[in-house]
C-alpha angles and dihedrals in degrees: 000000000000120000117260116244117226117250091195132023122188124185124180120187123190128166093345091309121115134202119188133183127186114196130195115198115233125212092256095060098260126110128235107223129219123189107200109316100339135063115262113261095192096052111012093174135009146160121261090258091053091049094055091044090054091050092049092051091051091050093050092051094055117103114242 
């Protein structure tokens, strides 16, 4: 089976810490989310709004 290419890649870097998401768009308008090399267990699929909300929450939690 060939590897899926990401339709969307988001990387946030703060204070030498990095958070990356690779998202593959499904046929129903939601995205399957990968964190690093594995699929996300916490949020396996989400809308674009939910993805950016997750990234914002991570950035707010970082010390700095």
